[in-house]
N, C-alpha and C positions, 0 to 999 in steps of 0.2 A: 351219886347225886349231887348235883352242884348247889353252890350256896346261892340262895337269893341274894341280889341286888337291888339296895332301898335307894332310890332315886329321890333325893331332897328336891324340893320346893325350887329353892334356890339354883340348884342346877337346871331346871329345865330352860330350853330354850326361850328366850322373849323376844318380842317384835321388832328389828332393828330396823329403824327408818332408812340407814342408807343402804342395806341389804332390798328393803322394800323398794325405794326410790329408783334402785340399780336396774330391779327387774321389771320395772314397769317401763322403761327407757327402753331396757332389749325387747319388751314385748311389741313395743313401738316399731322398734327397727324390722322385728321379722313380719309385721304386718306391711311396712314400705316395699318388702321383698318382693310380694305380690302383685301390685303395680308395676313394680321394676320387670319383673316377669311378664307382665302384659306389654310392656315397652320392648323387651328382647324378643321375644316369639312375634309380637306385632309388627316390629320391623323386618324380620327374616321371611315374610311371606310375600305374596304378590300383593300387588295396591288392592284388586280386586276382594280381598278377603282377610284385610287387614283389622277391619272393625270388628270381625268376628271374632279373630284371634284375641284383640284384647277382651271383649267379653266373656269368650272361655276362661280366661283368667278370672274377671272382675267379680262374675258372677260366684264364684267359691267363696268369696267376702260374706256373700249375703248366704246361700246355702247353709254351708259348715259352720256360719256362726249360730244360727238358729238351733240346727240340729245337735251341736253342741253343749248347748245349755240346754235343752231337751233333756238329751240322755246320753251325748257322746261322752261327757266327761266321767260319766257314771261308770259306762261299759270300759273305758281305757282305765281306769284309775282310782276306781270302788275297789270294796274287799273282795279279793281273787277267790274265783270259783274253779277248780280243777285246773288250774295255772292256765287256763285257757282264756277267760274274762272275765270283768269286774262289775261290781253293782254295790250303789250304796244308794239308799231311796233319799240321804240328805241333800245327794247332787245333781237328783232329778230337777230340773228348773232352777239348779243353783237354790233353792229355797229354806234349805235347811243349813246355811252355813252362816256362823256369825260374824260380822266383819272383822273380829280381831282372831278368829281362830286361824292356827299357825298351821302351815302343811307340815306332818309329821317330821321331826328330827331339823327342820330347818325354823329359819328365823323370819319367814315373809309367810304373809297370810294365804290362806287357802283362796282365796279370790285372784290374789298374784299370781298363783302357780296356775289355776285354771285359766286365766287368760294368756299367760304365755304359751302354754301349750295348746292352745284354742289356734294360735296362730300357725303353728305347726301343721295342725289338721287344715287348716285353710289354704296353705300352698301346696301340701300334695297331690291332691287330685287335680290343682291347677298345671303340675308339671307334668302331668298326663298327656294334657290337651295338645303340646306341640307335635306330637305324634300323628296328629290325627287333623292338620289343617286344612281347609278348604273344602271339606265332603262331608261334614257331619252336621245333623239338622242340631240347631239351638236345643230346642225342648228336649231331645233325646239326650243331650249333655247332660243337662242340668239335673235330668231325672237320674242319669247314669252316676251322677258326682255324687246324690243323694243316697242311691242305693251302696254303691261303693264306697264311701266311707262309713257305713253302718257293718257292713260284712266285713271290710278288709281292713278298712287304716284303723278304726276303734280298737278290733280285735289283737291288731299285729302293735299296736300302741302297748297294748297292756303285755304283750309277750316279752316287748322288748326292756319297758320302763315302769311298767305297773311290778308293787311288791307282789311276790308270787308268782309272776309270768313265768314261764317256761323258761325261756332263752335268759330272761334275768337272774331266775335261779341258776340257770347253768355256768352261768359267769361269761357269756358273752359282753364283749367293749364297744359299746356304741354311743358314745359320748353327746352327741347331738342327732343322729338321725340316717348314719348311714345304710342301715337294713329297714326302719320302720318309714324312713322319708323316701330316699332316693332309688332304694333296690325296689321297695315297694310299688314306687312309681313307675319307673322303667319297664319293671315285669308286668304291670298291669297294660302300659303303652304298645308292648310287643303283644300281649293278648287280643287286647282289640282290635289290633291293625290287621292279625291273623282273621280275624271275624269278618272286618268291614271290607277290606281288600285296600287295592290301590289306587291313587287319584287318575285322574283321567289325562292321559299325557306324561306317566312317570315314566323316566327313562328316554322319552323322547322330546316333548316341549322342556323350552329354559324355565327354569323356576327359581328363578333368583331373587335375593331381597331387595324389600323394593326400597327400605333407607337403612342404610347403614349406619346413620347417624344416632336412630333410632334406638339400634341393637347395642351401640357403645353405651349409650344413656341408661337401658337398661343394664347393661352386664353392668356400670358402674353402682346403680342402686341396689343391685346383688350383694355387689361386691362389699357396700356401705352397710346394708341388713344384716349380711351374715356374721359380722362382729357381734350381734345380737343376739342371732339364732345359735353361735357356737360358742362366745364365752358367756352367754347368759345360762346357758345349759348346765352350768355347775351350782345354780341357784344361790351363789353369793360370792362375797371378795375376801373371805374371813380367812383364806391360807395360801392363795397366790395360785392356784391353779387355774383360774378364771384369766389370769394374768399372761400365764403360759400359754392357752389355749387363745388367746387374742394374739400373741404374737405368732404361734403356729399357722393362724389362719391367713397371715398378711403373707407368711413367708412361703407357704406351700402354694399360695395362688399364683406370687411372681415365679416362682420355679416352675409351675404348670403353664402359665403362659408364653415362657422364656423356650420351653421345651417344644410345645406345639408349634410354636414359630420356625422351631430350630428345624422339626420335623418337615414340616410343612414347605423350607425353601428347600430342602434337600431334595423333597419329594416332587415336589411341583415347580418351584425354581421363583416363586414371591414369599413374601411377607404379608399376608392380608389382615384387613380391618377384623373381619368376620373370626382368622384363626385368632389372633389376639383376644378377642370376647369370648369366643368358645373354650380356649384355654384357660384363659383364668376362671372360667364357670367350672371346668373339670377340676381345676384345683381346688375350688371350694368343695366341690361336692365330696374329694376324697379326704380331704382333712378333716371333715365332718365327724366319721365314727373314731380318726385317730388319734385329732389333736391333742387330747388330755392324755395320749399314753406314750407320747414320742417326744424326743428332745428338738428342739430350733433344727439341729443338723437332720434330724430323721424327718421332719418336715420337707426339709428341702428335697430329700430322697423321694418320698412320698407324692410331693407334688411333680416332681421330673417325670417319674415311673407313670404315673398317671395321666399327665398329658400326653404323653407319647402313644400309652396305651388308648386312650381315646381318639387321639386323631387318627391312629390306625383303623378303630373301631367304626366310625362314621362311615367308611367307604363298603363295609360288608352289605349295608343294605342294597347295593349294586349288583353286589355278587351272589345272596341269597333271595333278592327278589320282593322282600319287604318292604313296604315304603313308610319310613319313619321318617315323615317331615323335616321336622327341624331336629333330629340326632337326638332325641330322648333316652333310646336304646344305647346309643353309642357313645352320650356322656353322664347322663345319670345312673342306669345299669351299669355300665363299666366302669365308671368312677366310683360308685358305690362300692361294688365288688373290691376292685382295688383297694382302695380307703380302707374297709373291712378286715381283708384278710391280711396285708400290710403291717396290721396291727402285732399279728402273731409273728413278726418279723422284728419290728424296730420299736415295740415297746419297751421302755427303760425300767420299767418298775420303781421308778422314781418320781412321777405324778400324780398322777390321780391313784392309782394303787401300787402296792407290790407286784403285781404282774407283770413278768418280764418276756420277753420275746425271744424268738431263735438265736437273734445276734449280740444277744445281752444274757446269754447264759440259761434261758426257761424252757429250752428243748421245745418241742412240736405241741404241747398239750394244747396252749391258748390257741395257736393255729387251727387244731383241729376244732376248738368252740367257736372259732370265727367261723369257719366252713360250713359246722352245722347249721349257725344262725344264718348266714348267707345263703343256703342254697333251702331253706325251710320257707324262709318269707318270699325267696323267688319262685318256687313251684306253687305256694299257698297263693299268692295274687295274680301268677301267670293264669291258671286254671279258673280261679273265682271270675276275676275278669271276663276272661273270655266267653266264660257261662253268662254272665251279666250283661254282655254285647250281644250275645247270641240270641238271649231272652229277649232283649227289646228290639232288636233288628227284626226277631218273626211277629212281634205284635205293633208296635208302633212305627218301627222304621229307622235304623239308625242315620241312612246317609239320605242326602237329597239328591234330586235326581240330577242326571248327568249334563242336562240344559243349564239348569241353575246353578252347578261345578262351573261349567265352561263360560257362563256368561259372569258370574260373581258372584258367591255367597251373602257378599255383604247389605245388595240394595233386597233379595228376598227375605232375607232371614231379620234384617232389623230396619229396612225401609231408610237407609241411609248410606253414605259412602265417605269414607276418610278424605278425599281433599274435595273442596268444591272450588272449580275453577271458572264458574260462570260470572264472579265480577272482577275476575281478571283486567279486563280492558281486551284491546285489541277491536279487527274490525276495521271498517271505513269511516272515516269522520266525518258527521252531518254537514252539508251544503255551508250553512251559515258561522260554521265554527273555523271555516277557511281562512288562512291570511290573506290580506290582499296583496294582489298582483303589483308587483314592481311598477313604477311607471316608465314607462318605453323613454330612453334616450332620445335628444334632441339632434337631428342631424345639423351639424355646422359646417357650412360651406367655406371653401377655403378661399 
């Protein structure tokens, strides 16, 4: 029988103002990622549906915030039940939490942890929306978001990060959301588009981005906010792990962008702006699960491998005929799978834990655990998301009519357009504004 360990009051964690302030800043950075995603997606669609794309991301800030406060935090991080879901009545409405009550084992308040994790919950369904551009009713999307976070995101977050969650207990490494966020969202996107079908004109009509500057702005905001997303996930700065994650985030993103552009140049002959932005996002996705386990050199490898794999994957929709409008599957699903599995190869055993990957003498054990986590989340999210989409499609209808899709979803769903050129001038000048005619020159006799 193990001897009991007495914890003295003096040894218990105390509130750290530094860590608390840092985590509040990180929470704000992660919040900024959702508007950044809105710009990223909004620039990639045609002008007639750009507002709808912005709104599909932005509405998540409203819906998910309220559900998280009411019951989402309790389901995700409450007391474990059967390794599948959590519950804590004190977390319902965040009403039973003391203002200085600390998150168990850490030096930050429960409120700070709750709001940080809220921002993860907000952006995850917003990621799905990029696969559904041009063709989904806004009311149906809002209802899908509410249902999806309830039956998919909250349980999966508990599996991966909640004390007692089955993937957490198995030892799956997911530093900041490769499985819970990116694979979860990418698999959901695939499930929904298999139900609702392709856009009108898919593979026939040009569907180019209407504003690449908006895309680059969105990618820049995502890159900036991702430092909070990743470095903040260690919940403090006491041991240097968060600093390593910060460095690895920058390194992997740079490597992925360069790898995507190199592949694009070899494959298509050009270095494109869209490729640079997409490559950066692919690197951010891939380093999210792995950055706390690898060295900076490992981060270069993770980024470069994922950049090429994601660049190759975006073309699969034309081969297999699924209409992933803005490459959510190609970037988030593939990037999340790659980053999660590469932990099993590049984990050094010297950063967030002593778990080593295959290339550092750890054998195949961790790779096997990572694979279980990857495919469990992928399968669950894919199936449940497809079922939710089917139920909504058969009841209230998920898609707008073909006429609405062709003419533009913005005007019908939101009664607005992204750009108003009515005051831009032009046309025939009024008669009284014309300049006087020059006087005729007099003829001088010789």
